[in-house]
C-alpha positions as CSV (number, residue, x, y, z in Angstrom):
1,M,0.0,0.0,0.0
2,S,1.3,3.4,-1.0
3,Q,2.3,5.9,1.7
4,Y,1.1,8.7,-0.6
5,T,-2.4,9.9,0.2
6,E,-5.1,11.7,-1.7
7,E,-4.1,14.8,0.4
8,H,-0.5,14.5,-1.0
9,A,-1.8,14.2,-4.5
10,R,-4.1,17.2,-4.3
11,A,-1.6,19.4,-2.3
12,G,-1.2,22.9,-3.8
13,L,-3.9,22.6,-6.4
14,D,-6.2,25.1,-4.8
15,A,-3.8,27.2,-2.8
16,E,-4.2,30.9,-3.1
17,L,-1.4,32.5,-5.3
18,P,-0.8,36.0,-6.4
19,P,-2.9,37.0,-9.5
20,I,-1.4,37.0,-13.0
21,E,-2.1,40.4,-14.6
22,C,-2.3,41.0,-18.3
23,W,-2.2,43.8,-20.8
24,P,-3.9,44.3,-24.2
25,N,-2.1,42.6,-27.1
26,Q,-1.5,44.8,-30.2
27,F,-0.5,42.2,-32.8
28,E,-1.6,38.8,-34.3
29,N,0.0,35.5,-35.1
30,Y,3.2,35.5,-33.0
31,E,4.6,33.3,-30.2
32,I,5.9,34.4,-26.8
33,T,8.4,32.3,-24.8
34,I,9.0,33.0,-21.1
35,V,11.8,31.1,-19.3
36,I,11.8,31.1,-15.5
37,P,15.0,29.4,-14.4
38,E,14.6,29.8,-10.7
39,Y,11.3,27.9,-9.9
40,T,11.2,26.4,-6.4
41,S,8.5,24.5,-4.5
42,V,8.3,21.9,-1.8
43,C,7.5,18.2,-2.0
44,P,4.2,17.8,-0.2
45,K,5.2,14.4,1.3
46,T,8.8,15.0,2.3
47,G,9.0,18.7,2.7
48,L,12.2,18.8,0.7
49,P,12.8,21.6,-1.8
50,D,12.3,21.1,-5.5
51,F,14.1,23.2,-8.1
52,G,13.5,23.6,-11.8
53,T,13.1,25.7,-14.9
54,I,9.6,26.6,-16.1
55,T,9.1,27.5,-19.8
56,I,5.8,29.1,-20.8
57,R,5.2,29.3,-24.6
58,Y,1.9,30.8,-25.9
59,I,0.3,32.5,-28.8
60,P,-1.7,35.5,-27.4
61,D,-5.1,36.4,-28.4
62,K,-6.4,39.7,-26.9
63,L,-4.1,39.7,-23.8
64,C,-0.4,39.2,-23.0
65,L,1.0,38.1,-19.6
66,E,2.5,40.9,-17.5
67,L,5.9,39.7,-16.4
68,K,6.2,41.3,-12.9
69,S,2.9,39.7,-11.8
70,L,4.0,36.4,-13.4
71,K,7.2,36.5,-11.4
72,M,5.2,37.2,-8.1
73,Y,2.9,34.3,-9.1
74,I,5.8,31.9,-9.6
75,L,7.4,33.1,-6.3
76,G,4.2,32.0,-4.6
77,Y,5.2,28.4,-5.2
78,R,8.4,28.8,-3.2
79,N,6.9,27.4,0.1
80,L,4.0,25.5,-1.5
81,G,3.8,21.8,-1.2
82,I,3.0,20.5,-4.7
83,F,4.1,17.7,-7.0
84,Y,5.9,18.6,-10.3
85,E,3.1,17.3,-12.4
86,N,0.5,19.3,-10.5
87,A,2.6,22.5,-10.6
88,V,3.0,22.4,-14.4
89,N,-0.7,21.7,-15.0
90,R,-1.7,24.3,-12.4
91,I,0.6,26.9,-14.1
92,L,-1.0,26.1,-17.4
93,R,-4.5,26.3,-16.0
94,D,-3.8,29.7,-14.3
95,V,-2.1,31.2,-17.4
96,V,-5.0,30.1,-19.6
97,A,-7.5,31.6,-17.1
98,A,-5.5,34.9,-17.0
99,C,-4.9,35.6,-20.7
100,R,-7.1,33.2,-22.7
101,P,-4.3,32.5,-25.3
102,R,-5.0,30.9,-28.7
103,W,-2.4,28.2,-27.7
104,A,-0.2,27.6,-24.6
105,H,2.5,25.1,-23.6
106,V,4.1,24.8,-20.2
107,K,7.3,22.8,-19.6
108,G,8.8,22.0,-16.3
109,E,12.4,20.7,-16.2
110,F,13.3,19.7,-12.7
111,T,16.7,19.1,-11.2
112,P,17.6,15.5,-10.5
113,R,16.6,14.0,-7.2
114,G,17.9,10.5,-6.4
115,G,19.5,10.4,-9.8
116,I,16.2,10.9,-11.7
117,R,15.4,14.0,-13.7
118,S,11.8,14.8,-14.5
119,I,10.4,16.8,-17.4
120,V,6.7,17.5,-17.3
121,E,4.7,19.2,-20.2
122,A,1.1,20.3,-20.5
123,E,-0.6,22.0,-23.5
124,Y,-3.8,24.1,-24.2
125,P,-5.9,23.1,-25.9
126,P,-4.9,19.6,-25.1
127,P,-3.6,17.6,-28.1
128,K,-6.1,15.1,-29.5
129,R,-3.6,12.3,-29.6
130,R,0.0,12.0,-28.6
131,P,2.2,10.4,-31.2
132,P,4.2,7.3,-30.2
133,E,7.7,8.1,-28.9
134,N,9.4,6.8,-32.2
135,D,7.2,9.2,-34.3
136,R,8.4,12.3,-32.5
């Protein structure tokens, strides 16, 4: 039986974080990439720190993400207990809610722990089907 509980699995998903502000977009059909190399959070089970790089790519529609508020939002994760997978999906959810992009992709590249390095990616709208590994 796993020592991980539903409480561990849901940790951080509904925590209050600073709002992500936006500003009116003036152009069409371009992509924005934001790289945040100093992401930190805490493992909800062990309390140990997690470190990584978060990359947000999106095609704006009517709004663009305001970077200072995005920085404050990401800093809100610093003492938050949340799994990697949940953090990446929550960041995507919150970015989409803030600016309603035409397309968005969030990638979390986390530093190795116990000799294992994790990369987690989430996309909006979700892809219909993921190609097999050998087709990528």
